[in-house]
HTML snippet that shows the backbone in 3Dmol.js (N, CA, C, O; Angstrom):
<script src="https://3Dmol.org/build/3Dmol-min.js"></script>
<div id="view" style="width:600px;height:400px;position:relative"></div>
<script>
const pdb = `
ATOM      1  N   MET A   1      15.810  43.696   3.061  1.00  0.00           N
ATOM      2  CA  MET A   1      14.732  43.210   3.895  1.00  0.00           C
ATOM      3  C   MET A   1      15.258  42.110   4.805  1.00  0.00           C
ATOM      4  O   MET A   1      16.044  41.265   4.377  1.00  0.00           O
ATOM      5  N   GLN A   2      14.830  42.121   6.037  1.00  0.00           N
ATOM      6  CA  GLN A   2      15.320  41.131   6.984  1.00  0.00           C
ATOM      7  C   GLN A   2      14.554  39.831   6.856  1.00  0.00           C
ATOM      8  O   GLN A   2      13.382  39.810   6.480  1.00  0.00           O
ATOM      9  N   GLU A   3      15.230  38.766   7.171  1.00  0.00           N
ATOM     10  CA  GLU A   3      14.653  37.428   7.123  1.00  0.00           C
ATOM     11  C   GLU A   3      13.631  37.247   8.240  1.00  0.00           C
ATOM     12  O   GLU A   3      13.856  37.686   9.368  1.00  0.00           O
ATOM     13  N   ALA A   4      12.496  36.593   7.926  1.00  0.00           N
ATOM     14  CA  ALA A   4      11.501  36.286   8.961  1.00  0.00           C
ATOM     15  C   ALA A   4      12.150  35.406  10.010  1.00  0.00           C
ATOM     16  O   ALA A   4      12.893  34.480   9.685  1.00  0.00           O
ATOM     17  N   GLY A   5      11.871  35.693  11.247  1.00  0.00           N
ATOM     18  CA  GLY A   5      12.484  34.949  12.339  1.00  0.00           C
ATOM     19  C   GLY A   5      13.638  35.706  12.972  1.00  0.00           C
ATOM     20  O   GLY A   5      14.241  35.221  13.929  1.00  0.00           O
ATOM     21  N   SER A   6      13.956  36.890  12.454  1.00  0.00           N
ATOM     22  CA  SER A   6      15.009  37.695  13.061  1.00  0.00           C
ATOM     23  C   SER A   6      14.435  38.412  14.278  1.00  0.00           C
ATOM     24  O   SER A   6      13.237  38.318  14.549  1.00  0.00           O
ATOM     25  N   GLU A   7      15.288  39.130  15.014  1.00  0.00           N
ATOM     26  CA  GLU A   7      14.836  39.800  16.235  1.00  0.00           C
ATOM     27  C   GLU A   7      13.792  40.873  15.966  1.00  0.00           C
ATOM     28  O   GLU A   7      12.878  41.049  16.771  1.00  0.00           O
ATOM     29  N   THR A   8      13.901  41.594  14.856  1.00  0.00           N
ATOM     30  CA  THR A   8      12.935  42.665  14.588  1.00  0.00           C
ATOM     31  C   THR A   8      11.777  42.223  13.691  1.00  0.00           C
ATOM     32  O   THR A   8      10.795  42.951  13.547  1.00  0.00           O
ATOM     33  N   HIS A   9      11.882  41.055  13.096  1.00  0.00           N
ATOM     34  CA  HIS A   9      10.803  40.532  12.247  1.00  0.00           C
ATOM     35  C   HIS A   9      10.534  39.080  12.627  1.00  0.00           C
ATOM     36  O   HIS A   9      10.975  38.161  11.937  1.00  0.00           O
ATOM     37  N   PRO A  10       9.808  38.876  13.729  1.00  0.00           N
ATOM     38  CA  PRO A  10       9.560  37.521  14.205  1.00  0.00           C
ATOM     39  C   PRO A  10       8.626  36.763  13.281  1.00  0.00           C
ATOM     40  O   PRO A  10       7.936  37.367  12.460  1.00  0.00           O
ATOM     41  N   ARG A  11       8.601  35.437  13.410  1.00  0.00           N
ATOM     42  CA  ARG A  11       7.675  34.623  12.619  1.00  0.00           C
ATOM     43  C   ARG A  11       6.232  34.925  12.986  1.00  0.00           C
ATOM     44  O   ARG A  11       5.343  34.820  12.141  1.00  0.00           O
ATOM     45  N   GLU A  12       5.988  35.299  14.242  1.00  0.00           N
ATOM     46  CA  GLU A  12       4.643  35.646  14.708  1.00  0.00           C
ATOM     47  C   GLU A  12       4.740  36.837  15.651  1.00  0.00           C
ATOM     48  O   GLU A  12       5.619  36.885  16.512  1.00  0.00           O
ATOM     49  N   PHE A  13       3.844  37.787  15.487  1.00  0.00           N
ATOM     50  CA  PHE A  13       3.729  38.866  16.452  1.00  0.00           C
ATOM     51  C   PHE A  13       2.735  38.415  17.508  1.00  0.00           C
ATOM     52  O   PHE A  13       1.877  37.576  17.236  1.00  0.00           O
ATOM     53  N   ILE A  14       2.844  38.967  18.715  1.00  0.00           N
ATOM     54  CA  ILE A  14       1.925  38.611  19.789  1.00  0.00           C
ATOM     55  C   ILE A  14       1.201  39.869  20.269  1.00  0.00           C
ATOM     56  O   ILE A  14       1.665  40.990  20.057  1.00  0.00           O
ATOM     57  N   LYS A  15       0.063  39.661  20.916  1.00  0.00           N
ATOM     58  CA  LYS A  15      -0.717  40.770  21.442  1.00  0.00           C
ATOM     59  C   LYS A  15       0.165  41.640  22.333  1.00  0.00           C
ATOM     60  O   LYS A  15       0.855  41.139  23.221  1.00  0.00           O
ATOM     61  N   GLY A  16       0.135  42.945  22.086  1.00  0.00           N
ATOM     62  CA  GLY A  16       0.933  43.873  22.876  1.00  0.00           C
ATOM     63  C   GLY A  16       2.260  44.255  22.247  1.00  0.00           C
ATOM     64  O   GLY A  16       2.918  45.177  22.729  1.00  0.00           O
ATOM     65  N   ASP A  17       2.677  43.572  21.182  1.00  0.00           N
ATOM     66  CA  ASP A  17       3.933  43.948  20.519  1.00  0.00           C
ATOM     67  C   ASP A  17       3.838  45.369  19.978  1.00  0.00           C
ATOM     68  O   ASP A  17       2.836  45.737  19.365  1.00  0.00           O
ATOM     69  N   LEU A  18       4.873  46.161  20.202  1.00  0.00           N
ATOM     70  CA  LEU A  18       4.984  47.500  19.641  1.00  0.00           C
ATOM     71  C   LEU A  18       5.644  47.350  18.273  1.00  0.00           C
ATOM     72  O   LEU A  18       6.761  46.845  18.171  1.00  0.00           O
ATOM     73  N   VAL A  19       4.947  47.792  17.220  1.00  0.00           N
ATOM     74  CA  VAL A  19       5.434  47.570  15.864  1.00  0.00           C
ATOM     75  C   VAL A  19       5.545  48.877  15.098  1.00  0.00           C
ATOM     76  O   VAL A  19       4.926  49.883  15.446  1.00  0.00           O
ATOM     77  N   ILE A  20       6.347  48.832  14.053  1.00  0.00           N
ATOM     78  CA  ILE A  20       6.527  49.954  13.141  1.00  0.00           C
ATOM     79  C   ILE A  20       6.048  49.519  11.765  1.00  0.00           C
ATOM     80  O   ILE A  20       6.360  48.421  11.305  1.00  0.00           O
ATOM     81  N   HIS A  21       5.282  50.395  11.109  1.00  0.00           N
ATOM     82  CA  HIS A  21       4.840  50.129   9.743  1.00  0.00           C
ATOM     83  C   HIS A  21       5.988  50.472   8.809  1.00  0.00           C
ATOM     84  O   HIS A  21       6.465  51.607   8.801  1.00  0.00           O
ATOM     85  N   VAL A  22       6.437  49.498   8.022  1.00  0.00           N
ATOM     86  CA  VAL A  22       7.615  49.715   7.181  1.00  0.00           C
ATOM     87  C   VAL A  22       7.297  49.804   5.700  1.00  0.00           C
ATOM     88  O   VAL A  22       8.212  49.938   4.887  1.00  0.00           O
ATOM     89  N   GLY A  23       6.048  49.735   5.332  1.00  0.00           N
ATOM     90  CA  GLY A  23       5.715  49.891   3.925  1.00  0.00           C
ATOM     91  C   GLY A  23       4.752  48.848   3.425  1.00  0.00           C
ATOM     92  O   GLY A  23       4.295  47.976   4.164  1.00  0.00           O
ATOM     93  N   HIS A  24       4.462  48.959   2.170  1.00  0.00           N
ATOM     94  CA  HIS A  24       3.478  48.088   1.551  1.00  0.00           C
ATOM     95  C   HIS A  24       4.154  46.960   0.789  1.00  0.00           C
ATOM     96  O   HIS A  24       4.931  47.196  -0.137  1.00  0.00           O
ATOM     97  N   VAL A  25       3.852  45.743   1.186  1.00  0.00           N
ATOM     98  CA  VAL A  25       4.282  44.554   0.469  1.00  0.00           C
ATOM     99  C   VAL A  25       3.020  43.717   0.303  1.00  0.00           C
ATOM    100  O   VAL A  25       2.861  42.707   0.988  1.00  0.00           O
ATOM    101  N   PRO A  26       2.109  44.124  -0.604  1.00  0.00           N
ATOM    102  CA  PRO A  26       0.812  43.475  -0.672  1.00  0.00           C
ATOM    103  C   PRO A  26       0.882  42.039  -1.171  1.00  0.00           C
ATOM    104  O   PRO A  26       1.578  41.727  -2.137  1.00  0.00           O
ATOM    105  N   ALA A  27       0.158  41.192  -0.499  1.00  0.00           N
ATOM    106  CA  ALA A  27      -0.011  39.828  -0.979  1.00  0.00           C
ATOM    107  C   ALA A  27      -0.976  39.884  -2.156  1.00  0.00           C
ATOM    108  O   ALA A  27      -1.880  40.720  -2.158  1.00  0.00           O
ATOM    109  N   PRO A  28      -0.814  39.028  -3.149  1.00  0.00           N
ATOM    110  CA  PRO A  28      -1.643  39.131  -4.349  1.00  0.00           C
ATOM    111  C   PRO A  28      -3.136  38.914  -4.101  1.00  0.00           C
ATOM    112  O   PRO A  28      -3.955  39.383  -4.891  1.00  0.00           O
ATOM    113  N   ASP A  29      -3.509  38.220  -3.034  1.00  0.00           N
ATOM    114  CA  ASP A  29      -4.921  37.923  -2.787  1.00  0.00           C
ATOM    115  C   ASP A  29      -5.537  38.805  -1.709  1.00  0.00           C
ATOM    116  O   ASP A  29      -6.621  38.499  -1.212  1.00  0.00           O
ATOM    117  N   MET A  30      -4.866  39.899  -1.336  1.00  0.00           N
ATOM    118  CA  MET A  30      -5.383  40.754  -0.270  1.00  0.00           C
ATOM    119  C   MET A  30      -5.882  42.080  -0.825  1.00  0.00           C
ATOM    120  O   MET A  30      -5.279  42.660  -1.727  1.00  0.00           O
ATOM    121  N   VAL A  31      -6.980  42.542  -0.276  1.00  0.00           N
ATOM    122  CA  VAL A  31      -7.516  43.854  -0.615  1.00  0.00           C
ATOM    123  C   VAL A  31      -7.454  44.707   0.643  1.00  0.00           C
ATOM    124  O   VAL A  31      -7.934  44.289   1.697  1.00  0.00           O
ATOM    125  N   TYR A  32      -6.878  45.875   0.548  1.00  0.00           N
ATOM    126  CA  TYR A  32      -6.741  46.745   1.707  1.00  0.00           C
ATOM    127  C   TYR A  32      -7.841  47.789   1.695  1.00  0.00           C
ATOM    128  O   TYR A  32      -7.965  48.563   0.746  1.00  0.00           O
ATOM    129  N   ALA A  33      -8.645  47.808   2.759  1.00  0.00           N
ATOM    130  CA  ALA A  33      -9.703  48.811   2.872  1.00  0.00           C
ATOM    131  C   ALA A  33      -9.087  50.178   3.124  1.00  0.00           C
ATOM    132  O   ALA A  33      -9.569  51.183   2.602  1.00  0.00           O
ATOM    133  N   GLU A  34      -8.045  50.221   3.907  1.00  0.00           N
ATOM    134  CA  GLU A  34      -7.354  51.465   4.194  1.00  0.00           C
ATOM    135  C   GLU A  34      -6.194  51.611   3.212  1.00  0.00           C
ATOM    136  O   GLU A  34      -5.501  50.638   2.914  1.00  0.00           O
ATOM    137  N   HIS A  35      -5.990  52.805   2.722  1.00  0.00           N
ATOM    138  CA  HIS A  35      -4.883  53.027   1.803  1.00  0.00           C
ATOM    139  C   HIS A  35      -3.722  53.722   2.498  1.00  0.00           C
ATOM    140  O   HIS A  35      -2.833  54.272   1.849  1.00  0.00           O
ATOM    141  N   PHE A  36      -3.742  53.690   3.831  1.00  0.00           N
ATOM    142  CA  PHE A  36      -2.649  54.225   4.620  1.00  0.00           C
ATOM    143  C   PHE A  36      -2.323  55.669   4.256  1.00  0.00           C
ATOM    144  O   PHE A  36      -1.163  56.029   4.054  1.00  0.00           O
ATOM    145  N   THR A  37      -3.375  56.490   4.176  1.00  0.00           N
ATOM    146  CA  THR A  37      -3.167  57.906   3.899  1.00  0.00           C
ATOM    147  C   THR A  37      -2.753  58.647   5.166  1.00  0.00           C
ATOM    148  O   THR A  37      -2.260  59.773   5.098  1.00  0.00           O
ATOM    149  N   HIS A  38      -2.954  58.015   6.323  1.00  0.00           N
ATOM    150  CA  HIS A  38      -2.560  58.619   7.590  1.00  0.00           C
ATOM    151  C   HIS A  38      -1.136  58.203   7.923  1.00  0.00           C
ATOM    152  O   HIS A  38      -0.581  57.298   7.301  1.00  0.00           O
ATOM    153  N   ASN A  39      -0.562  58.862   8.892  1.00  0.00           N
ATOM    154  CA  ASN A  39       0.764  58.484   9.355  1.00  0.00           C
ATOM    155  C   ASN A  39       0.607  57.333  10.346  1.00  0.00           C
ATOM    156  O   ASN A  39       0.299  57.554  11.517  1.00  0.00           O
ATOM    157  N   LEU A  40       0.817  56.122   9.880  1.00  0.00           N
ATOM    158  CA  LEU A  40       0.638  54.930  10.708  1.00  0.00           C
ATOM    159  C   LEU A  40       1.992  54.377  11.138  1.00  0.00           C
ATOM    160  O   LEU A  40       2.246  53.179  11.013  1.00  0.00           O
ATOM    161  N   ALA A  41       2.835  55.224  11.630  1.00  0.00           N
ATOM    162  CA  ALA A  41       4.213  54.826  11.891  1.00  0.00           C
ATOM    163  C   ALA A  41       4.364  53.772  12.980  1.00  0.00           C
ATOM    164  O   ALA A  41       5.080  52.792  12.771  1.00  0.00           O
ATOM    165  N   MET A  42       3.720  53.933  14.135  1.00  0.00           N
ATOM    166  CA  MET A  42       3.954  53.029  15.257  1.00  0.00           C
ATOM    167  C   MET A  42       2.626  52.596  15.853  1.00  0.00           C
ATOM    168  O   MET A  42       1.722  53.409  16.044  1.00  0.00           O
ATOM    169  N   GLY A  43       2.520  51.292  16.149  1.00  0.00           N
ATOM    170  CA  GLY A  43       1.269  50.790  16.692  1.00  0.00           C
ATOM    171  C   GLY A  43       1.464  49.602  17.605  1.00  0.00           C
ATOM    172  O   GLY A  43       2.583  49.137  17.821  1.00  0.00           O
ATOM    173  N   ILE A  44       0.351  49.120  18.140  1.00  0.00           N
ATOM    174  CA  ILE A  44       0.348  47.986  19.066  1.00  0.00           C
ATOM    175  C   ILE A  44      -0.493  46.871  18.452  1.00  0.00           C
ATOM    176  O   ILE A  44      -1.625  47.101  18.027  1.00  0.00           O
ATOM    177  N   VAL A  45       0.067  45.661  18.409  1.00  0.00           N
ATOM    178  CA  VAL A  45      -0.661  44.506  17.882  1.00  0.00           C
ATOM    179  C   VAL A  45      -1.785  44.156  18.850  1.00  0.00           C
ATOM    180  O   VAL A  45      -1.550  43.943  20.040  1.00  0.00           O
ATOM    181  N   LEU A  46      -3.019  44.099  18.323  1.00  0.00           N
ATOM    182  CA  LEU A  46      -4.173  43.742  19.137  1.00  0.00           C
ATOM    183  C   LEU A  46      -4.459  42.243  19.081  1.00  0.00           C
ATOM    184  O   LEU A  46      -4.777  41.625  20.097  1.00  0.00           O
ATOM    185  N   LYS A  47      -4.344  41.667  17.888  1.00  0.00           N
ATOM    186  CA  LYS A  47      -4.592  40.236  17.720  1.00  0.00           C
ATOM    187  C   LYS A  47      -4.237  39.820  16.302  1.00  0.00           C
ATOM    188  O   LYS A  47      -4.040  40.653  15.417  1.00  0.00           O
ATOM    189  N   ARG A  48      -4.159  38.521  16.113  1.00  0.00           N
ATOM    190  CA  ARG A  48      -3.992  37.984  14.766  1.00  0.00           C
ATOM    191  C   ARG A  48      -5.363  37.995  14.111  1.00  0.00           C
ATOM    192  O   ARG A  48      -6.350  37.592  14.726  1.00  0.00           O
ATOM    193  N   ALA A  49      -5.431  38.453  12.873  1.00  0.00           N
ATOM    194  CA  ALA A  49      -6.720  38.642  12.205  1.00  0.00           C
ATOM    195  C   ALA A  49      -6.911  37.721  11.012  1.00  0.00           C
ATOM    196  O   ALA A  49      -7.844  37.912  10.232  1.00  0.00           O
ATOM    197  N   GLY A  50      -6.057  36.740  10.856  1.00  0.00           N
ATOM    198  CA  GLY A  50      -6.226  35.807   9.750  1.00  0.00           C
ATOM    199  C   GLY A  50      -4.926  35.527   9.034  1.00  0.00           C
ATOM    200  O   GLY A  50      -3.834  35.803   9.532  1.00  0.00           O
ATOM    201  N   GLY A  51      -5.079  34.970   7.852  1.00  0.00           N
ATOM    202  CA  GLY A  51      -3.924  34.605   7.052  1.00  0.00           C
ATOM    203  C   GLY A  51      -3.345  33.278   7.506  1.00  0.00           C
ATOM    204  O   GLY A  51      -3.753  32.717   8.523  1.00  0.00           O
ATOM    205  N   HIS A  52      -2.404  32.797   6.747  1.00  0.00           N
ATOM    206  CA  HIS A  52      -1.748  31.525   7.062  1.00  0.00           C
ATOM    207  C   HIS A  52      -0.342  31.525   6.481  1.00  0.00           C
ATOM    208  O   HIS A  52      -0.021  32.312   5.590  1.00  0.00           O
ATOM    209  N   GLY A  53       0.483  30.633   6.998  1.00  0.00           N
ATOM    210  CA  GLY A  53       1.861  30.559   6.517  1.00  0.00           C
ATOM    211  C   GLY A  53       2.577  31.882   6.702  1.00  0.00           C
ATOM    212  O   GLY A  53       2.574  32.457   7.790  1.00  0.00           O
ATOM    213  N   ARG A  54       3.186  32.354   5.638  1.00  0.00           N
ATOM    214  CA  ARG A  54       3.907  33.631   5.692  1.00  0.00           C
ATOM    215  C   ARG A  54       2.986  34.833   5.501  1.00  0.00           C
ATOM    216  O   ARG A  54       3.418  35.972   5.685  1.00  0.00           O
ATOM    217  N   ASP A  55       1.730  34.601   5.136  1.00  0.00           N
ATOM    218  CA  ASP A  55       0.794  35.690   4.843  1.00  0.00           C
ATOM    219  C   ASP A  55      -0.139  35.977   6.012  1.00  0.00           C
ATOM    220  O   ASP A  55      -1.357  36.031   5.837  1.00  0.00           O
ATOM    221  N   LYS A  56       0.420  36.159   7.195  1.00  0.00           N
ATOM    222  CA  LYS A  56      -0.395  36.449   8.381  1.00  0.00           C
ATOM    223  C   LYS A  56      -0.875  37.899   8.357  1.00  0.00           C
ATOM    224  O   LYS A  56      -0.199  38.782   7.830  1.00  0.00           O
ATOM    225  N   VAL A  57      -2.048  38.126   8.935  1.00  0.00           N
ATOM    226  CA  VAL A  57      -2.621  39.462   9.025  1.00  0.00           C
ATOM    227  C   VAL A  57      -2.890  39.763  10.492  1.00  0.00           C
ATOM    228  O   VAL A  57      -3.376  38.902  11.226  1.00  0.00           O
ATOM    229  N   TYR A  58      -2.579  40.973  10.920  1.00  0.00           N
ATOM    230  CA  TYR A  58      -2.752  41.382  12.306  1.00  0.00           C
ATOM    231  C   TYR A  58      -3.607  42.634  12.379  1.00  0.00           C
ATOM    232  O   TYR A  58      -3.544  43.484  11.491  1.00  0.00           O
ATOM    233  N   ARG A  59      -4.413  42.755  13.439  1.00  0.00           N
ATOM    234  CA  ARG A  59      -5.135  43.989  13.754  1.00  0.00           C
ATOM    235  C   ARG A  59      -4.177  44.818  14.596  1.00  0.00           C
ATOM    236  O   ARG A  59      -3.669  44.349  15.614  1.00  0.00           O
ATOM    237  N   VAL A  60      -3.935  46.042  14.170  1.00  0.00           N
ATOM    238  CA  VAL A  60      -2.977  46.923  14.836  1.00  0.00           C
ATOM    239  C   VAL A  60      -3.661  48.249  15.178  1.00  0.00           C
ATOM    240  O   VAL A  60      -4.357  48.834  14.349  1.00  0.00           O
ATOM    241  N   TYR A  61      -3.451  48.707  16.402  1.00  0.00           N
ATOM    242  CA  TYR A  61      -3.914  50.025  16.836  1.00  0.00           C
ATOM    243  C   TYR A  61      -2.766  50.996  16.609  1.00  0.00           C
ATOM    244  O   TYR A  61      -1.694  50.847  17.195  1.00  0.00           O
ATOM    245  N   TRP A  62      -2.994  52.004  15.745  1.00  0.00           N
ATOM    246  CA  TRP A  62      -1.961  52.980  15.425  1.00  0.00           C
ATOM    247  C   TRP A  62      -2.042  54.142  16.415  1.00  0.00           C
ATOM    248  O   TRP A  62      -3.066  54.819  16.512  1.00  0.00           O
ATOM    249  N   LEU A  63      -0.959  54.360  17.140  1.00  0.00           N
ATOM    250  CA  LEU A  63      -0.934  55.298  18.254  1.00  0.00           C
ATOM    251  C   LEU A  63      -1.234  56.738  17.847  1.00  0.00           C
ATOM    252  O   LEU A  63      -2.078  57.385  18.467  1.00  0.00           O
ATOM    253  N   ARG A  64      -0.582  57.237  16.851  1.00  0.00           N
ATOM    254  CA  ARG A  64      -0.731  58.648  16.489  1.00  0.00           C
ATOM    255  C   ARG A  64      -2.143  58.967  15.990  1.00  0.00           C
ATOM    256  O   ARG A  64      -2.721  59.987  16.366  1.00  0.00           O
ATOM    257  N   ASP A  65      -2.694  58.100  15.147  1.00  0.00           N
ATOM    258  CA  ASP A  65      -3.984  58.374  14.521  1.00  0.00           C
ATOM    259  C   ASP A  65      -5.162  57.755  15.249  1.00  0.00           C
ATOM    260  O   ASP A  65      -6.313  57.988  14.879  1.00  0.00           O
ATOM    261  N   GLN A  66      -4.887  56.970  16.277  1.00  0.00           N
ATOM    262  CA  GLN A  66      -5.939  56.298  17.041  1.00  0.00           C
ATOM    263  C   GLN A  66      -6.867  55.542  16.098  1.00  0.00           C
ATOM    264  O   GLN A  66      -8.089  55.681  16.158  1.00  0.00           O
ATOM    265  N   LEU A  67      -6.263  54.741  15.227  1.00  0.00           N
ATOM    266  CA  LEU A  67      -6.965  54.008  14.188  1.00  0.00           C
ATOM    267  C   LEU A  67      -6.582  52.537  14.278  1.00  0.00           C
ATOM    268  O   LEU A  67      -5.428  52.214  14.559  1.00  0.00           O
ATOM    269  N   VAL A  68      -7.531  51.653  14.044  1.00  0.00           N
ATOM    270  CA  VAL A  68      -7.246  50.216  14.013  1.00  0.00           C
ATOM    271  C   VAL A  68      -7.401  49.739  12.582  1.00  0.00           C
ATOM    272  O   VAL A  68      -8.384  50.063  11.916  1.00  0.00           O
ATOM    273  N   SER A  69      -6.424  48.963  12.104  1.00  0.00           N
ATOM    274  CA  SER A  69      -6.512  48.423  10.752  1.00  0.00           C
ATOM    275  C   SER A  69      -5.877  47.048  10.696  1.00  0.00           C
ATOM    276  O   SER A  69      -5.104  46.667  11.576  1.00  0.00           O
ATOM    277  N   ALA A  70      -6.214  46.305   9.646  1.00  0.00           N
ATOM    278  CA  ALA A  70      -5.615  44.999   9.388  1.00  0.00           C
ATOM    279  C   ALA A  70      -4.383  45.209   8.515  1.00  0.00           C
ATOM    280  O   ALA A  70      -4.438  45.904   7.501  1.00  0.00           O
ATOM    281  N   VAL A  71      -3.269  44.596   8.924  1.00  0.00           N
ATOM    282  CA  VAL A  71      -2.010  44.804   8.219  1.00  0.00           C
ATOM    283  C   VAL A  71      -1.317  43.464   8.014  1.00  0.00           C
ATOM    284  O   VAL A  71      -1.264  42.640   8.927  1.00  0.00           O
ATOM    285  N   ALA A  72      -0.792  43.250   6.826  1.00  0.00           N
ATOM    286  CA  ALA A  72      -0.028  42.044   6.534  1.00  0.00           C
ATOM    287  C   ALA A  72       1.282  42.069   7.324  1.00  0.00           C
ATOM    288  O   ALA A  72       1.891  43.124   7.502  1.00  0.00           O
ATOM    289  N   SER A  73       1.705  40.901   7.793  1.00  0.00           N
ATOM    290  CA  SER A  73       2.897  40.822   8.645  1.00  0.00           C
ATOM    291  C   SER A  73       4.160  41.320   7.946  1.00  0.00           C
ATOM    292  O   SER A  73       5.076  41.800   8.613  1.00  0.00           O
ATOM    293  N   ASP A  74       4.228  41.218   6.620  1.00  0.00           N
ATOM    294  CA  ASP A  74       5.413  41.702   5.902  1.00  0.00           C
ATOM    295  C   ASP A  74       5.567  43.214   5.985  1.00  0.00           C
ATOM    296  O   ASP A  74       6.637  43.739   5.674  1.00  0.00           O
ATOM    297  N   GLN A  75       4.523  43.923   6.398  1.00  0.00           N
ATOM    298  CA  GLN A  75       4.574  45.374   6.498  1.00  0.00           C
ATOM    299  C   GLN A  75       4.947  45.854   7.892  1.00  0.00           C
ATOM    300  O   GLN A  75       5.021  47.059   8.135  1.00  0.00           O
ATOM    301  N   LEU A  76       5.185  44.915   8.815  1.00  0.00           N
ATOM    302  CA  LEU A  76       5.453  45.270  10.211  1.00  0.00           C
ATOM    303  C   LEU A  76       6.838  44.827  10.650  1.00  0.00           C
ATOM    304  O   LEU A  76       7.361  43.820  10.173  1.00  0.00           O
ATOM    305  N   ARG A  77       7.417  45.576  11.548  1.00  0.00           N
ATOM    306  CA  ARG A  77       8.668  45.214  12.221  1.00  0.00           C
ATOM    307  C   ARG A  77       8.499  45.550  13.695  1.00  0.00           C
ATOM    308  O   ARG A  77       7.780  46.488  14.041  1.00  0.00           O
ATOM    309  N   LEU A  78       9.155  44.793  14.561  1.00  0.00           N
ATOM    310  CA  LEU A  78       9.147  45.132  15.976  1.00  0.00           C
ATOM    311  C   LEU A  78       9.881  46.441  16.194  1.00  0.00           C
ATOM    312  O   LEU A  78      10.888  46.715  15.541  1.00  0.00           O
ATOM    313  N   ALA A  79       9.376  47.246  17.112  1.00  0.00           N
ATOM    314  CA  ALA A  79      10.013  48.521  17.426  1.00  0.00           C
ATOM    315  C   ALA A  79      11.075  48.354  18.507  1.00  0.00           C
ATOM    316  O   ALA A  79      11.695  49.331  18.927  1.00  0.00           O
ATOM    317  N   TYR A  80      11.280  47.140  18.949  1.00  0.00           N
ATOM    318  CA  TYR A  80      12.248  46.828  20.001  1.00  0.00           C
ATOM    319  C   TYR A  80      12.763  45.419  19.791  1.00  0.00           C
ATOM    320  O   TYR A  80      12.270  44.696  18.926  1.00  0.00           O
ATOM    321  N   VAL A  81      13.746  45.028  20.573  1.00  0.00           N
ATOM    322  CA  VAL A  81      14.276  43.667  20.538  1.00  0.00           C
ATOM    323  C   VAL A  81      13.812  42.961  21.792  1.00  0.00           C
ATOM    324  O   VAL A  81      13.999  43.473  22.895  1.00  0.00           O
ATOM    325  N   ARG A  82      13.203  41.779  21.643  1.00  0.00           N
ATOM    326  CA  ARG A  82      12.732  41.024  22.795  1.00  0.00           C
ATOM    327  C   ARG A  82      13.897  40.526  23.621  1.00  0.00           C
ATOM    328  O   ARG A  82      14.929  40.130  23.079  1.00  0.00           O
ATOM    329  N   ASN A  83      13.733  40.546  24.939  1.00  0.00           N
ATOM    330  CA  ASN A  83      14.752  40.059  25.849  1.00  0.00           C
ATOM    331  C   ASN A  83      14.470  38.590  26.133  1.00  0.00           C
ATOM    332  O   ASN A  83      13.472  38.262  26.776  1.00  0.00           O
ATOM    333  N   ASN A  84      15.333  37.712  25.664  1.00  0.00           N
ATOM    334  CA  ASN A  84      15.144  36.274  25.860  1.00  0.00           C
ATOM    335  C   ASN A  84      15.984  35.745  27.021  1.00  0.00           C
ATOM    336  O   ASN A  84      16.207  34.539  27.127  1.00  0.00           O
ATOM    337  N   ALA A  85      16.448  36.637  27.886  1.00  0.00           N
ATOM    338  CA  ALA A  85      17.268  36.216  29.015  1.00  0.00           C
ATOM    339  C   ALA A  85      16.433  35.395  29.998  1.00  0.00           C
ATOM    340  O   ALA A  85      15.228  35.611  30.127  1.00  0.00           O
ATOM    341  N   PRO A  86      17.081  34.451  30.690  1.00  0.00           N
ATOM    342  CA  PRO A  86      16.329  33.623  31.657  1.00  0.00           C
ATOM    343  C   PRO A  86      15.852  34.404  32.862  1.00  0.00           C
ATOM    344  O   PRO A  86      15.211  33.839  33.749  1.00  0.00           O
TER     345      PRO A  86
END
`;
const viewer = $3Dmol.createViewer("view");
viewer.addModel(pdb, "pdb");
viewer.setStyle({}, {cartoon: {color: "spectrum"}});
viewer.zoomTo();
viewer.render();
</script>
């Protein structure tokens, strides 16, 4: 697993980030309404939906299934590398 703050796993995702669902790493105090029975491989971050510290939650629109769900940040990775060039 990559360290938070790396190029593909930033400390914070921003609206419009293209992300990949990489699996379930449930926080002990979170209940998931969706059990991810659909193929939620790639999506777009819509907004931050709560959480604090390392347990951030984001609303993500999943492209293939046209579904929006709340996902813990540990389950997401960027689908690209941000260009930090000046």
